[in-house]
Each structure stands twice: as C-alpha cells, then as structure tokens.
Biopython code that builds the backbone (N, CA, C, O; Angstrom):
import numpy as np
from Bio.PDB.StructureBuilder import StructureBuilder

atoms = [
    (1, "MET", "N", (0.839, -1.228, 0.054)),
    (1, "MET", "CA", (0.044, 0.033, -0.061)),
    (1, "MET", "C", (0.867, 1.270, 0.059)),
    (1, "MET", "O", (1.925, 1.255, 0.688)),
    (2, "GLY", "N", (0.390, 2.395, -0.555)),
    (2, "GLY", "CA", (0.987, 3.743, -0.572)),
    (2, "GLY", "C", (0.886, 4.303, 0.533)),
    (2, "GLY", "O", (0.696, 3.645, 1.557)),
    (3, "ALA", "N", (0.999, 5.708, 0.533)),
    (3, "ALA", "CA", (0.925, 6.511, 1.534)),
    (3, "ALA", "C", (-0.531, 6.251, 2.537)),
    (3, "ALA", "O", (-0.634, 6.310, 3.763)),
    (4, "ASN", "N", (-1.341, 6.015, 1.719)),
    (4, "ASN", "CA", (-2.774, 5.868, 2.266)),
    (4, "ASN", "C", (-2.892, 4.393, 2.913)),
    (4, "ASN", "O", (-2.705, 3.431, 2.169)),
    (5, "CYS", "N", (-3.138, 4.225, 4.017)),
    (5, "CYS", "CA", (-3.151, 2.839, 4.645)),
    (5, "CYS", "C", (-4.569, 2.226, 4.685)),
    (5, "CYS", "O", (-4.835, 1.190, 5.295)),
    (6, "TYR", "N", (-5.438, 2.945, 3.992)),
    (6, "TYR", "CA", (-6.795, 2.585, 3.993)),
    (6, "TYR", "C", (-7.092, 1.598, 2.498)),
    (6, "TYR", "O", (-6.882, 2.100, 1.394)),
    (7, "PRO", "N", (-7.500, 0.436, 2.617)),
    (7, "PRO", "CA", (-7.538, -0.194, 1.387)),
    (7, "PRO", "C", (-8.627, 0.485, 0.279)),
    (7, "PRO", "O", (-8.432, 0.297, -0.921)),
    (8, "ALA", "N", (-9.689, 1.220, 0.707)),
    (8, "ALA", "CA", (-10.410, 2.094, -0.026)),
    (8, "ALA", "C", (-11.223, 2.870, 0.799)),
    (8, "ALA", "O", (-11.684, 2.458, 1.864)),
    (9, "LEU", "N", (-11.465, 4.307, 0.203)),
    (9, "LEU", "CA", (-12.278, 5.206, 0.881)),
    (9, "LEU", "C", (-13.785, 4.830, 0.773)),
    (9, "LEU", "O", (-14.244, 4.183, -0.168)),
    (10, "MET", "N", (-14.479, 5.276, 1.779)),
    (10, "MET", "CA", (-15.901, 4.942, 1.708)),
    (10, "MET", "C", (-16.593, 6.144, 0.867)),
    (10, "MET", "O", (-16.135, 7.287, 0.873)),
    (11, "THR", "N", (-17.661, 5.785, 0.196)),
    (11, "THR", "CA", (-18.438, 6.588, -0.498)),
    (11, "THR", "C", (-19.406, 7.428, 0.534)),
    (11, "THR", "O", (-19.614, 7.079, 1.696)),
    (12, "LEU", "N", (-19.873, 8.407, 0.010)),
    (12, "LEU", "CA", (-20.930, 9.198, 0.688)),
    (12, "LEU", "C", (-22.100, 8.175, 1.055)),
    (12, "LEU", "O", (-22.511, 8.046, 2.209)),
    (13, "ARG", "N", (-22.460, 7.656, 0.265)),
    (13, "ARG", "CA", (-23.639, 6.699, 0.441)),
    (13, "ARG", "C", (-23.448, 5.541, 1.427)),
    (13, "ARG", "O", (-24.372, 5.143, 2.136)),
    (14, "GLU", "N", (-22.085, 4.957, 1.451)),
    (14, "GLU", "CA", (-21.519, 3.892, 2.269)),
    (14, "GLU", "C", (-21.469, 4.510, 3.832)),
    (14, "GLU", "O", (-21.783, 3.772, 4.766)),
    (15, "ILE", "N", (-21.094, 5.779, 4.051)),
    (15, "ILE", "CA", (-20.995, 6.542, 5.202)),
    (15, "ILE", "C", (-22.331, 6.692, 5.649)),
    (15, "ILE", "O", (-22.621, 6.296, 6.778)),
    (16, "GLN", "N", (-23.316, 7.292, 4.802)),
    (16, "GLN", "CA", (-24.868, 7.420, 5.201)),
    (16, "GLN", "C", (-25.437, 5.948, 5.699)),
    (16, "GLN", "O", (-26.094, 5.911, 6.739)),
    (17, "GLN", "N", (-25.218, 4.895, 5.051)),
    (17, "GLN", "CA", (-25.652, 3.575, 5.392)),
    (17, "GLN", "C", (-25.022, 3.231, 6.828)),
    (17, "GLN", "O", (-25.695, 2.846, 7.784)),
    (18, "ALA", "N", (-23.749, 3.409, 6.838)),
    (18, "ALA", "CA", (-23.092, 3.143, 8.254)),
    (18, "ALA", "C", (-23.829, 4.103, 9.319)),
    (18, "ALA", "O", (-24.347, 3.652, 10.340)),
    (19, "ILE", "N", (-23.826, 5.324, 9.019)),
    (19, "ILE", "CA", (-24.488, 6.230, 10.235)),
    (19, "ILE", "C", (-25.957, 5.630, 10.435)),
    (19, "ILE", "O", (-26.292, 5.462, 11.608)),
    (20, "ALA", "N", (-26.854, 5.296, 9.464)),
    (20, "ALA", "CA", (-27.993, 4.845, 9.658)),
    (20, "ALA", "C", (-28.134, 3.593, 10.642)),
    (20, "ALA", "O", (-29.105, 3.393, 11.371)),
    (21, "ARG", "N", (-27.054, 2.826, 10.545)),
    (21, "ARG", "CA", (-26.994, 1.638, 11.468)),
    (21, "ARG", "C", (-26.614, 1.957, 12.961)),
    (21, "ARG", "O", (-26.858, 1.121, 13.831)),
    (22, "LEU", "N", (-26.024, 3.151, 13.265)),
    (22, "LEU", "CA", (-25.616, 3.334, 14.512)),
    (22, "LEU", "C", (-26.797, 3.482, 15.401)),
    (22, "LEU", "O", (-27.906, 3.760, 14.946)),
    (23, "SER", "N", (-26.557, 3.290, 16.716)),
    (23, "SER", "CA", (-27.404, 3.346, 17.789)),
    (23, "SER", "C", (-27.856, 4.702, 17.876)),
    (23, "SER", "O", (-27.159, 5.498, 17.246)),
    (24, "PRO", "N", (-28.868, 5.190, 18.510)),
    (24, "PRO", "CA", (-29.329, 6.442, 18.786)),
    (24, "PRO", "C", (-28.232, 7.055, 19.659)),
    (24, "PRO", "O", (-27.859, 8.198, 19.398)),
    (25, "GLU", "N", (-27.755, 6.460, 20.555)),
    (25, "GLU", "CA", (-26.823, 7.118, 21.456)),
    (25, "GLU", "C", (-25.411, 7.411, 20.569)),
    (25, "GLU", "O", (-24.861, 8.513, 20.581)),
    (26, "ASP", "N", (-24.986, 6.421, 19.911)),
    (26, "ASP", "CA", (-23.902, 6.751, 18.968)),
    (26, "ASP", "C", (-24.175, 7.900, 17.950)),
    (26, "ASP", "O", (-23.259, 8.673, 17.671)),
    (27, "ARG", "N", (-25.404, 8.034, 17.390)),
    (27, "ARG", "CA", (-25.724, 9.145, 16.326)),
    (27, "ARG", "C", (-25.534, 10.458, 17.294)),
    (27, "ARG", "O", (-24.944, 11.449, 16.867)),
    (28, "ALA", "N", (-26.045, 10.407, 18.562)),
    (28, "ALA", "CA", (-26.045, 11.575, 19.131)),
    (28, "ALA", "C", (-24.557, 12.166, 19.613)),
    (28, "ALA", "O", (-24.301, 13.352, 19.823)),
    (29, "LYS", "N", (-23.700, 11.107, 19.727)),
    (29, "LYS", "CA", (-22.230, 11.360, 19.827)),
    (29, "LYS", "C", (-21.755, 11.809, 18.573)),
    (29, "LYS", "O", (-21.036, 12.805, 18.485)),
    (30, "LEU", "N", (-22.056, 11.240, 17.746)),
    (30, "LEU", "CA", (-21.511, 11.629, 16.115)),
    (30, "LEU", "C", (-22.030, 13.195, 15.862)),
    (30, "LEU", "O", (-21.273, 14.053, 15.407)),
    (31, "ARG", "N", (-23.173, 13.407, 16.155)),
    (31, "ARG", "CA", (-23.687, 14.718, 15.894)),
    (31, "ARG", "C", (-22.982, 15.691, 16.717)),
    (31, "ARG", "O", (-22.612, 16.710, 16.133)),
    (32, "LEU", "N", (-22.697, 15.568, 18.081)),
    (32, "LEU", "CA", (-21.825, 16.292, 18.825)),
    (32, "LEU", "C", (-20.525, 16.603, 18.225)),
    (32, "LEU", "O", (-20.088, 17.743, 18.067)),
    (33, "TRP", "N", (-19.874, 15.395, 17.867)),
    (33, "TRP", "CA", (-18.612, 15.543, 17.322)),
    (33, "TRP", "C", (-18.448, 16.327, 15.912)),
    (33, "TRP", "O", (-17.500, 17.046, 15.599)),
    (34, "LEU", "N", (-19.603, 16.018, 15.127)),
    (34, "LEU", "CA", (-19.565, 16.727, 13.821)),
    (34, "LEU", "C", (-19.459, 18.171, 14.012)),
    (34, "LEU", "O", (-18.664, 18.864, 13.378)),
    (35, "ASN", "N", (-20.336, 18.654, 14.967)),
    (35, "ASN", "CA", (-20.517, 19.955, 15.399)),
    (35, "ASN", "C", (-19.227, 20.650, 15.730)),
    (35, "ASN", "O", (-18.959, 21.756, 15.261)),
    (36, "ASP", "N", (-18.330, 19.910, 16.644)),
    (36, "ASP", "CA", (-16.985, 20.264, 17.101)),
    (36, "ASP", "C", (-16.125, 20.348, 15.771)),
    (36, "ASP", "O", (-15.448, 21.333, 15.479)),
    (37, "PHE", "N", (-16.231, 19.193, 14.994)),
    (37, "PHE", "CA", (-15.382, 19.246, 13.900)),
    (37, "PHE", "C", (-15.596, 20.303, 13.146)),
    (37, "PHE", "O", (-14.594, 20.959, 12.863)),
    (38, "VAL", "N", (-16.830, 20.736, 12.650)),
    (38, "VAL", "CA", (-17.068, 21.860, 11.869)),
    (38, "VAL", "C", (-16.538, 23.003, 12.492)),
    (38, "VAL", "O", (-15.748, 23.642, 11.798)),
    (39, "ALA", "N", (-16.769, 23.427, 13.628)),
    (39, "ALA", "CA", (-16.248, 24.281, 14.450)),
    (39, "ALA", "C", (-14.610, 24.456, 14.615)),
    (39, "ALA", "O", (-14.042, 25.489, 14.970)),
    (40, "GLY", "N", (-14.072, 23.365, 14.317)),
    (40, "GLY", "CA", (-12.596, 23.305, 14.339)),
    (40, "GLY", "C", (-12.173, 23.046, 15.721)),
    (40, "GLY", "O", (-11.046, 23.456, 15.998)),
    (41, "HIS", "N", (-12.873, 22.417, 16.703)),
    (41, "HIS", "CA", (-12.504, 22.080, 17.946)),
    (41, "HIS", "C", (-12.031, 20.631, 18.276)),
    (41, "HIS", "O", (-11.769, 20.335, 19.442)),
    (42, "THR", "N", (-11.922, 19.749, 17.290)),
    (42, "THR", "CA", (-11.676, 18.381, 17.601)),
    (42, "THR", "C", (-10.094, 18.276, 17.738)),
    (42, "THR", "O", (-9.256, 18.934, 17.122)),
    (43, "GLU", "N", (-9.892, 17.297, 18.687)),
    (43, "GLU", "CA", (-8.612, 16.852, 18.893)),
    (43, "GLU", "C", (-8.394, 15.327, 19.024)),
    (43, "GLU", "O", (-9.252, 14.664, 19.607)),
    (44, "GLN", "N", (-7.425, 14.805, 18.575)),
    (44, "GLN", "CA", (-7.286, 13.565, 18.790)),
    (44, "GLN", "C", (-6.426, 13.074, 19.981)),
    (44, "GLN", "O", (-5.208, 12.942, 19.862)),
    (45, "HIS", "N", (-7.158, 12.777, 21.254)),
    (45, "HIS", "CA", (-6.458, 12.214, 22.159)),
    (45, "HIS", "C", (-6.181, 10.766, 22.437)),
    (45, "HIS", "O", (-5.277, 10.358, 23.167)),
    (46, "GLU", "N", (-7.117, 9.971, 21.733)),
    (46, "GLU", "CA", (-7.080, 8.535, 21.818)),
    (46, "GLU", "C", (-6.866, 7.869, 20.438)),
    (46, "GLU", "O", (-7.266, 8.447, 19.428)),
    (47, "PRO", "N", (-6.277, 6.733, 20.370)),
    (47, "PRO", "CA", (-5.947, 6.247, 19.169)),
    (47, "PRO", "C", (-7.267, 6.080, 18.405)),
    (47, "PRO", "O", (-8.344, 5.870, 18.964)),
    (48, "GLU", "N", (-7.080, 6.199, 16.975)),
    (48, "GLU", "CA", (-8.379, 6.135, 16.153)),
    (48, "GLU", "C", (-8.992, 4.758, 16.243)),
    (48, "GLU", "O", (-8.267, 3.765, 16.180)),
    (49, "THR", "N", (-10.298, 4.660, 16.387)),
    (49, "THR", "CA", (-10.847, 3.664, 16.332)),
    (49, "THR", "C", (-11.880, 3.597, 14.914)),
    (49, "THR", "O", (-11.971, 4.533, 14.121)),
    (50, "LYS", "N", (-12.501, 2.507, 14.806)),
    (50, "LYS", "CA", (-13.388, 2.470, 13.440)),
    (50, "LYS", "C", (-14.446, 3.510, 13.652)),
    (50, "LYS", "O", (-14.705, 4.295, 12.739)),
    (51, "ALA", "N", (-15.050, 3.561, 14.759)),
    (51, "ALA", "CA", (-16.057, 4.595, 14.984)),
    (51, "ALA", "C", (-15.540, 6.111, 14.609)),
    (51, "ALA", "O", (-16.138, 6.881, 13.857)),
    (52, "SER", "N", (-14.317, 6.374, 15.285)),
    (52, "SER", "CA", (-13.811, 7.641, 15.218)),
    (52, "SER", "C", (-13.317, 8.079, 13.905)),
    (52, "SER", "O", (-13.241, 9.244, 13.514)),
    (53, "LYS", "N", (-12.920, 6.781, 13.135)),
    (53, "LYS", "CA", (-12.542, 6.969, 11.596)),
    (53, "LYS", "C", (-13.814, 7.376, 10.714)),
    (53, "LYS", "O", (-13.825, 8.228, 9.826)),
    (54, "LEU", "N", (-14.946, 6.538, 11.174)),
    (54, "LEU", "CA", (-16.150, 6.879, 10.632)),
    (54, "LEU", "C", (-16.707, 8.399, 10.687)),
    (54, "LEU", "O", (-17.216, 9.084, 9.799)),
    (55, "GLY", "N", (-16.441, 8.668, 11.987)),
    (55, "GLY", "CA", (-16.797, 10.209, 12.268)),
    (55, "GLY", "C", (-16.075, 11.021, 11.609)),
    (55, "GLY", "O", (-16.695, 11.916, 11.035)),
    (56, "ARG", "N", (-14.877, 11.002, 11.491)),
    (56, "ARG", "CA", (-13.989, 11.706, 10.678)),
    (56, "ARG", "C", (-14.479, 11.970, 9.346)),
    (56, "ARG", "O", (-14.772, 13.069, 8.878)),
    (57, "LEU", "N", (-14.548, 10.554, 8.647)),
    (57, "LEU", "CA", (-14.916, 10.627, 7.339)),
    (57, "LEU", "C", (-16.320, 11.132, 6.992)),
    (57, "LEU", "O", (-16.600, 11.655, 5.913)),
    (58, "ALA", "N", (-17.229, 10.920, 8.058)),
    (58, "ALA", "CA", (-18.406, 11.365, 7.791)),
    (58, "ALA", "C", (-18.468, 13.070, 8.028)),
    (58, "ALA", "O", (-19.206, 13.821, 7.390)),
    (59, "GLY", "N", (-17.686, 13.412, 8.905)),
    (59, "GLY", "CA", (-17.434, 15.078, 9.115)),
    (59, "GLY", "C", (-17.008, 15.634, 7.676)),
    (59, "GLY", "O", (-17.647, 16.525, 7.116)),
    (60, "ARG", "N", (-15.881, 15.036, 7.133)),
    (60, "ARG", "CA", (-15.548, 15.616, 5.861)),
    (60, "ARG", "C", (-16.477, 15.504, 4.837)),
    (60, "ARG", "O", (-16.516, 16.409, 4.004)),
    (61, "ALA", "N", (-17.328, 14.440, 4.733)),
    (61, "ALA", "CA", (-18.293, 14.285, 3.716)),
    (61, "ALA", "C", (-19.338, 15.396, 3.955)),
    (61, "ALA", "O", (-19.758, 16.031, 2.988)),
    (62, "VAL", "N", (-19.768, 15.653, 5.188)),
    (62, "VAL", "CA", (-20.934, 16.657, 5.528)),
    (62, "VAL", "C", (-20.222, 18.134, 5.155)),
    (62, "VAL", "O", (-20.832, 18.944, 4.457)),
    (63, "ALA", "N", (-19.025, 18.383, 5.621)),
    (63, "ALA", "CA", (-18.365, 19.585, 5.203)),
    (63, "ALA", "C", (-18.256, 19.865, 3.807)),
    (63, "ALA", "O", (-18.306, 21.019, 3.381)),
    (64, "ASP", "N", (-18.099, 18.801, 3.026)),
    (64, "ASP", "CA", (-17.987, 18.916, 1.600)),
    (64, "ASP", "C", (-19.259, 19.204, 0.889)),
    (64, "ASP", "O", (-19.400, 19.966, -0.067)),
    (65, "PHE", "N", (-20.304, 18.381, 1.577)),
    (65, "PHE", "CA", (-21.446, 18.586, 0.909)),
    (65, "PHE", "C", (-22.113, 20.113, 1.230)),
    (65, "PHE", "O", (-22.687, 20.743, 0.342)),
    (66, "ARG", "N", (-21.988, 20.538, 2.376)),
    (66, "ARG", "CA", (-22.336, 21.901, 2.808)),
    (66, "ARG", "C", (-21.649, 23.068, 1.920)),
    (66, "ARG", "O", (-22.203, 24.126, 1.623)),
    (67, "LYS", "N", (-20.457, 22.714, 1.585)),
    (67, "LYS", "CA", (-19.581, 23.605, 0.844)),
    (67, "LYS", "C", (-20.020, 23.517, -0.747)),
    (67, "LYS", "O", (-19.981, 24.525, -1.453)),
    (68, "ARG", "N", (-20.399, 22.360, -1.205)),
    (68, "ARG", "CA", (-21.019, 22.368, -2.539)),
    (68, "ARG", "C", (-22.334, 22.920, -2.614)),
    (68, "ARG", "O", (-22.771, 23.394, -3.662)),
    (69, "MET", "N", (-23.111, 22.872, -1.341)),
    (69, "MET", "CA", (-24.315, 23.536, -1.398)),
    (69, "MET", "C", (-24.372, 25.116, -1.567)),
    (69, "MET", "O", (-25.310, 25.787, -1.998)),
    (70, "ARG", "N", (-23.216, 25.507, -1.149)),
    (70, "ARG", "CA", (-23.097, 27.087, -1.064)),
    (70, "ARG", "C", (-22.608, 27.560, -2.332)),
    (70, "ARG", "O", (-22.845, 28.723, -2.659)),
    (71, "GLU", "N", (-21.838, 26.659, -3.219)),
    (71, "GLU", "CA", (-21.469, 27.057, -4.527)),
    (71, "GLU", "C", (-22.689, 27.422, -5.664)),
    (71, "GLU", "O", (-23.693, 26.728, -5.824)),
    (72, "PRO", "N", (-22.413, 28.511, -6.321)),
    (72, "PRO", "CA", (-23.352, 28.717, -7.230)),
    (72, "PRO", "C", (-23.587, 27.615, -8.387)),
    (72, "PRO", "O", (-24.456, 27.791, -9.241)),
]
sb = StructureBuilder()
sb.init_structure("model")
sb.init_model(0)
sb.init_chain("A")
sb.init_seg("    ")
for serial, (resi, resn, name, xyz) in enumerate(atoms, 1):
    if name == "N":
        sb.init_residue(resn, " ", resi, " ")
    sb.init_atom(name, np.array(xyz, "f"), 0.0, 1.0, " ", f" {name:<3s}", serial, name[0])
structure = sb.get_structure()
C-alpha cells in the first residue's frame, strides 16, 4: 500500500448507510462530534477507532456537501 493505509475510501452512500446503522446514542455522539469538527475544535487524544474514523470521514463528507451546496 502507498501512503494511504486504507484499502479504499468509503463513498458518501456507504457513510450514510453506516450512520443509519448506529444506535441512537452513537448518532447523538456523532452529531456532537460533527458540530465540534465543523467548528474546528476536535483533537485526537485517543488512538483512532473504527467509530472515530467513520466520524472523521462523515464529518469531511458533511463539510464537503455543505460547501458544494453554497457554491453557485
């Protein structure tokens, strides 16, 4: 593998489906994390887990979607 250690990036649809499978508690945690992420207040204090990686990717997808919606 090259510099990217992930075998393949998830598509937005895959991220959406994964989020839909989260428990209500985990979705609430993700929502809070995304708010912090968008505000630029996230810090990595713990090793990245599958859930934190999903949250990071979802945050990027949401931020990209919002950016595209603002473009003419």
